[in-house]
C-alpha positions as CSV (number, residue, x, y, z in Angstrom):
1,M,-95.9,34.4,46.8
2,D,-99.4,32.9,46.5
3,K,-99.0,29.5,44.8
4,K,-102.7,29.3,44.2
5,S,-102.6,32.3,41.9
6,T,-102.9,31.3,38.3
7,S,-101.0,34.3,36.9
8,F,-97.2,34.4,36.7
9,T,-95.0,37.0,38.4
10,G,-92.1,38.6,36.6
11,N,-89.7,36.5,38.6
12,Q,-91.6,33.3,37.8
13,K,-91.4,34.1,34.1
14,L,-87.6,34.5,34.4
15,Q,-87.3,31.2,36.1
16,I,-89.4,29.5,33.4
17,F,-87.2,31.0,30.7
18,I,-84.0,29.8,32.3
19,L,-85.3,26.3,32.9
20,A,-86.8,26.2,29.3
21,I,-83.6,27.2,27.5
22,T,-81.6,24.8,29.8
23,Q,-84.0,22.0,28.8
24,F,-83.7,23.2,25.2
25,T,-80.0,22.3,25.0
26,V,-80.5,18.9,26.7
27,I,-83.4,18.0,24.4
28,L,-81.4,19.2,21.4
29,D,-78.5,17.1,22.3
30,F,-80.8,14.0,22.3
31,M,-83.0,15.0,19.4
32,V,-80.1,15.9,17.0
33,M,-79.2,12.2,17.0
34,S,-82.3,11.4,14.9
35,P,-81.9,14.0,12.0
36,L,-78.1,13.3,12.0
37,G,-78.8,9.5,12.0
38,D,-78.2,9.1,8.2
39,F,-75.0,11.2,8.3
40,M,-73.6,9.2,11.3
41,M,-74.6,5.8,10.0
42,K,-72.8,6.5,6.7
43,S,-69.8,8.4,8.2
44,L,-69.1,5.9,11.0
45,S,-70.3,2.8,9.0
46,L,-73.0,2.1,11.7
47,S,-75.6,-0.6,11.2
48,P,-79.2,0.2,12.4
49,S,-78.6,-1.9,15.6
50,Q,-75.3,0.0,16.3
51,F,-77.0,3.3,15.8
52,G,-79.8,2.2,18.1
53,T,-77.2,1.3,20.7
54,A,-75.6,4.7,20.4
55,V,-78.9,6.4,21.0
56,S,-79.9,4.1,23.9
57,A,-76.4,4.4,25.5
58,Y,-77.4,7.9,26.6
59,A,-80.7,6.7,27.9
60,Y,-79.4,3.8,29.9
61,S,-76.7,5.8,31.5
62,A,-79.1,8.6,32.2
63,G,-81.5,6.1,33.9
64,L,-78.7,4.7,36.1
65,S,-77.6,8.2,37.0
66,G,-81.2,9.2,38.0
67,L,-81.4,6.3,40.4
68,L,-78.0,7.1,42.0
69,T,-78.9,10.7,42.3
70,A,-82.4,10.1,43.8
71,G,-81.1,9.5,47.4
72,F,-79.5,12.9,47.7
73,A,-81.6,14.9,45.3
74,D,-83.5,16.6,48.2
75,R,-80.4,17.3,50.3
76,F,-79.0,20.2,48.3
77,D,-80.1,23.6,46.9
78,R,-81.7,22.6,43.6
79,K,-79.9,25.4,41.8
80,K,-76.4,24.1,42.8
81,L,-77.5,20.5,41.8
82,L,-78.6,21.7,38.4
83,L,-75.4,23.6,37.8
84,F,-73.2,20.6,38.7
85,F,-75.0,18.2,36.4
86,Y,-75.3,20.8,33.6
87,T,-71.5,21.3,33.7
88,G,-71.0,17.5,33.3
89,F,-73.4,17.6,30.4
90,I,-71.4,20.3,28.6
91,V,-68.2,18.2,28.9
92,G,-69.9,15.1,27.6
93,T,-71.4,16.9,24.6
94,F,-68.0,18.3,23.6
95,L,-66.6,14.8,23.7
96,C,-69.5,13.6,21.4
97,G,-68.4,16.2,18.8
98,L,-64.8,15.0,19.1
99,S,-65.7,11.3,18.6
100,H,-64.3,9.5,15.5
101,S,-65.4,5.9,16.0
102,Y,-68.4,3.9,17.1
103,Y,-66.8,3.1,20.5
104,Q,-65.8,6.7,21.2
105,L,-69.3,7.8,20.3
106,V,-70.9,5.3,22.7
107,A,-68.5,6.2,25.5
108,A,-69.2,9.9,25.0
109,R,-73.0,9.3,24.9
110,I,-72.7,7.4,28.2
111,L,-70.9,10.3,29.9
112,T,-73.4,12.8,28.5
113,G,-76.3,10.7,29.7
114,I,-74.9,10.4,33.2
115,F,-75.1,14.1,33.7
116,G,-77.7,15.2,31.2
117,G,-80.3,12.7,32.2
118,V,-80.7,14.2,35.7
119,I,-81.3,17.8,34.5
120,G,-84.9,17.2,33.5
121,S,-85.8,15.8,36.9
122,I,-84.1,18.7,38.7
123,S,-86.0,21.1,36.5
124,L,-89.3,19.3,37.3
125,A,-88.6,19.5,41.0
126,I,-88.0,23.2,40.7
127,I,-91.2,23.7,38.8
128,T,-93.2,21.7,41.3
129,D,-91.7,23.8,44.1
130,L,-92.4,27.1,42.5
131,F,-95.7,26.6,40.7
132,S,-99.2,25.4,41.7
133,L,-101.0,22.5,39.9
134,E,-103.3,25.1,38.3
135,Q,-100.2,26.7,36.7
136,R,-98.2,23.6,35.8
137,G,-100.0,22.8,32.5
138,R,-98.8,26.1,31.1
139,V,-95.4,25.8,32.6
140,M,-95.0,22.3,31.1
141,G,-96.2,23.7,27.8
142,F,-93.5,26.3,27.9
143,M,-90.9,23.7,28.9
144,Q,-92.0,21.4,26.0
145,M,-91.5,24.4,23.7
146,G,-87.8,23.5,24.1
147,F,-88.7,20.4,22.0
148,G,-90.1,22.5,19.2
149,A,-87.4,25.1,19.5
150,S,-84.8,22.4,19.2
151,Q,-86.2,21.7,15.7
152,V,-87.1,25.2,14.8
153,L,-83.6,26.6,15.6
154,G,-81.3,23.7,16.5
155,V,-82.0,20.8,14.1
156,P,-82.1,22.8,10.9
157,I,-78.9,24.6,11.9
158,G,-77.4,21.3,12.9
159,L,-78.3,19.7,9.6
160,F,-76.9,22.7,7.8
161,L,-73.6,22.4,9.7
162,A,-73.6,18.6,9.1
163,N,-74.1,19.2,5.3
164,R,-71.5,21.9,5.2
165,W,-68.8,20.4,7.5
166,D,-69.4,17.2,9.4
167,W,-72.0,15.5,11.7
168,S,-69.9,16.4,14.8
169,A,-70.4,20.2,14.3
170,P,-73.9,20.3,15.8
171,F,-72.7,18.7,19.0
172,L,-69.9,21.3,19.4
173,L,-72.5,24.1,18.8
174,V,-74.8,22.7,21.5
175,A,-71.9,22.6,24.0
176,I,-70.9,26.2,23.2
177,L,-74.5,27.4,23.6
178,A,-74.8,25.4,26.9
179,C,-71.7,27.2,28.3
180,L,-73.4,30.6,27.8
181,I,-76.7,29.3,29.4
182,S,-74.7,28.1,32.4
183,L,-73.8,31.7,33.2
184,L,-77.6,32.5,33.3
185,I,-78.1,29.7,35.8
186,V,-75.2,31.1,38.0
187,F,-76.4,34.7,38.1
188,K,-80.2,34.6,37.5
189,L,-81.7,31.4,38.7
190,Q,-83.0,31.7,42.3
191,P,-81.8,29.3,45.0
192,I,-84.4,26.6,45.8
193,T,-84.0,25.5,49.4
194,G,-87.5,25.2,50.9
195,H,-87.5,21.4,50.8
196,L,-84.4,21.2,53.0
197,S,-86.3,22.0,56.2
198,L,-88.6,19.0,55.5
199,Q,-85.9,16.4,55.5
200,Q,-86.1,13.8,58.3
201,N,-82.4,12.9,58.7
202,K,-82.8,9.8,56.5
203,T,-79.7,8.4,55.0
204,V,-79.3,8.6,51.2
205,L,-80.2,4.9,50.8
206,R,-83.2,5.2,53.2
207,H,-84.6,8.2,51.4
208,L,-84.2,6.4,48.0
209,W,-85.9,3.3,49.4
210,H,-88.7,5.3,51.1
211,T,-89.5,6.9,47.7
212,L,-89.3,3.7,45.8
213,V,-91.7,1.7,48.0
214,K,-94.3,4.4,48.6
215,N,-97.5,2.8,47.2
216,N,-99.0,6.0,45.7
217,Y,-95.9,6.6,43.6
218,Y,-96.0,3.4,41.6
219,I,-98.7,4.6,39.3
220,G,-96.7,7.7,38.4
221,F,-93.6,5.7,37.6
222,I,-95.6,3.2,35.4
223,S,-97.3,6.1,33.5
224,T,-93.9,7.6,32.8
225,A,-92.5,4.3,31.5
226,L,-95.4,3.8,29.1
227,L,-95.2,7.5,28.0
228,S,-91.5,7.2,27.1
229,L,-91.9,3.8,25.4
230,G,-94.6,5.1,23.2
231,A,-92.9,8.4,22.4
232,F,-89.3,7.4,21.6
233,M,-89.8,4.4,19.3
234,M,-90.3,6.7,16.3
235,F,-87.5,9.2,16.8
236,P,-84.2,7.3,16.3
237,F,-84.9,6.4,12.7
238,G,-86.9,9.5,11.7
239,S,-84.3,11.0,9.3
240,A,-83.2,7.6,7.9
241,F,-86.8,6.7,7.1
242,A,-87.3,10.1,5.5
243,V,-84.2,9.8,3.3
244,N,-84.3,6.2,2.4
245,N,-88.0,5.5,2.2
246,L,-89.8,8.8,1.6
247,K,-86.9,9.8,-0.7
248,I,-86.4,13.2,1.0
249,S,-82.9,14.5,0.1
250,P,-80.5,15.4,2.9
251,A,-80.7,19.0,1.8
252,Q,-84.5,19.0,2.3
253,L,-84.3,17.5,5.8
254,P,-83.8,21.0,7.5
255,L,-87.1,22.2,6.0
256,L,-88.9,19.0,7.1
257,F,-87.9,19.4,10.7
258,L,-88.2,23.2,10.6
259,V,-91.9,23.2,9.7
260,S,-92.8,20.5,12.2
261,G,-90.8,22.3,14.9
262,V,-92.5,25.6,14.3
263,C,-95.9,23.9,14.7
264,A,-94.8,22.3,17.9
265,L,-93.4,25.6,19.2
266,F,-96.8,27.3,18.8
267,L,-98.8,24.2,19.9
268,M,-97.2,23.5,23.2
269,P,-98.4,26.7,25.1
270,L,-101.9,26.1,23.7
271,I,-101.9,22.5,24.9
272,G,-100.7,23.8,28.3
273,R,-103.6,26.2,28.6
274,L,-106.1,23.6,27.6
275,S,-104.6,21.2,30.1
276,D,-105.2,23.7,32.9
277,K,-108.8,24.4,31.8
278,I,-109.9,21.0,30.7
279,N,-109.4,17.5,32.2
280,K,-105.7,16.6,31.6
281,A,-106.5,12.9,31.1
282,I,-109.0,13.7,28.3
283,I,-106.4,15.9,26.5
284,F,-103.9,13.0,26.9
285,T,-106.4,10.5,25.4
286,I,-107.2,12.6,22.4
287,A,-103.5,13.2,21.7
288,S,-102.7,9.5,22.0
289,V,-105.5,8.4,19.6
290,W,-104.3,11.1,17.2
291,M,-100.7,9.8,17.4
292,I,-101.6,6.2,16.9
293,I,-103.6,6.9,13.7
294,V,-100.9,9.1,12.2
295,C,-98.1,6.6,13.1
296,L,-99.9,3.7,11.5
297,V,-100.4,5.7,8.3
298,Y,-97.0,7.4,8.2
299,T,-95.0,4.2,8.5
300,Q,-96.7,2.7,5.4
301,L,-95.6,5.4,3.1
302,G,-93.2,5.0,0.2
303,E,-91.7,7.7,-2.0
304,T,-93.6,10.9,-1.0
305,P,-93.6,14.5,-2.1
306,L,-91.9,16.9,0.3
307,W,-95.0,18.9,1.1
308,M,-96.9,15.7,2.0
309,A,-94.0,14.4,4.2
310,I,-93.9,17.7,6.0
311,G,-97.7,17.5,6.6
312,Y,-97.4,14.0,8.1
313,N,-94.5,15.1,10.3
314,V,-96.5,18.0,11.6
315,L,-99.4,15.7,12.5
316,L,-97.1,13.2,14.1
317,M,-95.4,15.9,16.2
318,M,-98.7,17.2,17.3
319,G,-99.8,13.9,18.6
320,I,-96.5,13.0,20.3
321,M,-95.9,16.3,22.0
322,S,-99.6,16.9,23.0
323,R,-99.3,13.8,25.2
324,M,-96.3,15.0,27.1
325,V,-97.7,18.2,28.5
326,P,-100.8,16.9,30.4
327,A,-99.1,13.7,31.4
328,M,-96.1,15.4,33.0
329,A,-98.3,18.0,34.7
330,L,-100.3,15.2,36.3
331,V,-97.2,13.1,37.3
332,S,-95.6,16.2,38.9
333,A,-98.5,16.3,41.4
334,V,-98.0,12.8,42.7
335,P,-95.1,13.2,45.2
336,E,-95.1,15.0,48.5
337,Q,-92.8,18.1,48.7
338,E,-90.2,16.3,50.8
339,D,-89.9,13.6,48.2
340,R,-90.0,15.7,45.0
341,G,-86.3,15.6,44.2
342,A,-86.0,11.9,44.8
343,F,-89.3,11.1,43.0
344,M,-88.4,13.2,40.0
345,S,-84.9,11.6,39.8
346,I,-86.4,8.1,39.9
347,N,-89.1,9.2,37.4
348,S,-86.4,10.7,35.1
349,S,-84.4,7.4,35.4
350,I,-87.5,5.4,34.4
351,Q,-88.1,7.8,31.5
352,Q,-84.6,7.5,30.2
353,I,-84.3,3.8,30.6
354,S,-87.7,3.4,28.9
355,G,-86.5,5.6,26.1
356,G,-83.4,3.5,25.8
357,I,-85.5,0.3,25.6
358,A,-87.7,2.0,23.0
359,A,-84.7,2.8,20.9
360,S,-83.2,-0.6,21.3
361,I,-86.5,-2.3,20.4
362,A,-86.8,-0.1,17.3
363,G,-83.2,-0.9,16.4
364,L,-83.9,-4.7,16.6
365,I,-87.1,-4.4,14.6
366,V,-85.8,-2.1,11.8
367,V,-83.4,-3.6,9.3
368,Q,-81.6,-2.2,6.2
369,A,-80.0,-4.3,3.5
370,H,-77.3,-1.8,2.7
371,K,-76.6,1.9,3.3
372,A,-78.9,3.2,0.5
373,A,-81.6,0.7,0.9
374,P,-85.1,1.5,2.3
375,L,-85.6,0.7,6.0
376,E,-87.7,-2.4,6.5
377,H,-90.3,-3.2,9.2
378,Y,-90.7,0.4,10.4
379,D,-94.4,-0.2,10.3
380,K,-94.1,-2.9,12.9
381,V,-92.6,-0.2,15.3
382,A,-95.9,1.6,14.9
383,Y,-97.9,-1.5,15.8
384,V,-95.9,-1.9,19.0
385,L,-96.2,1.8,19.8
386,S,-100.0,1.6,19.4
387,G,-100.4,-1.2,21.9
388,I,-98.3,0.5,24.5
389,S,-100.1,3.8,24.0
390,I,-103.5,2.2,24.6
391,V,-102.4,0.8,27.9
392,G,-100.9,4.3,28.7
393,I,-104.4,5.9,28.4
394,Y,-105.8,3.6,31.1
395,V,-102.8,4.3,33.4
396,I,-103.0,8.1,33.0
397,F,-106.6,8.0,34.1
398,Q,-105.5,6.2,37.3
399,V,-102.9,8.9,37.9
400,A,-105.6,11.6,37.4
401,K,-107.8,9.8,40.0
402,L,-104.9,9.7,42.5
403,V,-104.1,13.4,42.0
404,A,-107.8,14.4,42.4
405,K,-108.1,12.4,45.6
406,K,-104.9,14.0,46.9
407,S,-106.0,17.5,46.0
408,A,-109.4,17.0,47.7
409,A,-107.6,15.9,50.9
410,T,-105.2,18.8,50.9
411,P,-106.3,22.0,52.8
412,S,-106.4,25.2,50.7
């Protein structure tokens, strides 16, 4: 297979599909916490800070798991590694749906994060092994479609189930769906073993240390941290803000997320194609400025008509998701092939920990006087997000320079 070819083979399309739907369930498990936030806070009597802790518990455990996995991430067939962690993710998600107290929920989210947090990094390593840089923008676009699909299909269905039965029903649905997808991984995902021949008999700890201290890798790690901090501050309290501040009814939430999810679903492949044709750092900059403006306006809103709230959510989703595609495509080009698994695991760890920090910061900033009161200080979250995003623009240009220099030095 010619990796320099920009068109996809039939087998490549199948691999993209399997990885995308796998990522869909992992993203859905994380994303469903936001629209179910109001249900969970009322059902389990959670304060905003406790809910922020429940969200960040997944992220922190996922970050720790990524670091522990990094040392041996390049020592196994990536397919087997993916299947192992996906199985653990399924078990953790089932336990989330069976939780009936704050402490049970936090424990279940920790377990889910330990396994689920590594899946993204393994998928990225597989993508980098199978696809050239000239293809990766489109591949990342399709992968990020899982984010839109989680809203188009999963979140409205999840909200419907929560309204009809209980907030735990969506988690059980995700776990059942993941069981079916695991069969596709077993029978249809090709083994990925090309990296095994490049290993230099380093111990697990030496391989981890070698990847951590490599100078060229720092800028990729920093860009991922800033990207996650900027993206995940808004998500945890999205539904609570819509219900308590914008006065959107719980029954209207599925439509709100459905429309913004549909837009994201169609936008991601377009952004992927633009990222492959135009400078990726420029696309990232435009999307970041867009996101900052929309966030600053959106968080100032009070009671808002449904159609206007939908419009703002669509604009917000466009900004947030359009940053992810070019950024992840650039970062995937930073590591050498023999370090990809370790780099992606560390990178995923940083992404998850940064997401957890973002959720924790948002939980400390946002306050609510009582269960039905409007959220206060959500606008301050947007101010912090804006500052982080501006720094992120500078850093992503440094990543682009490194990738261009590396590409120029690599023989065709």
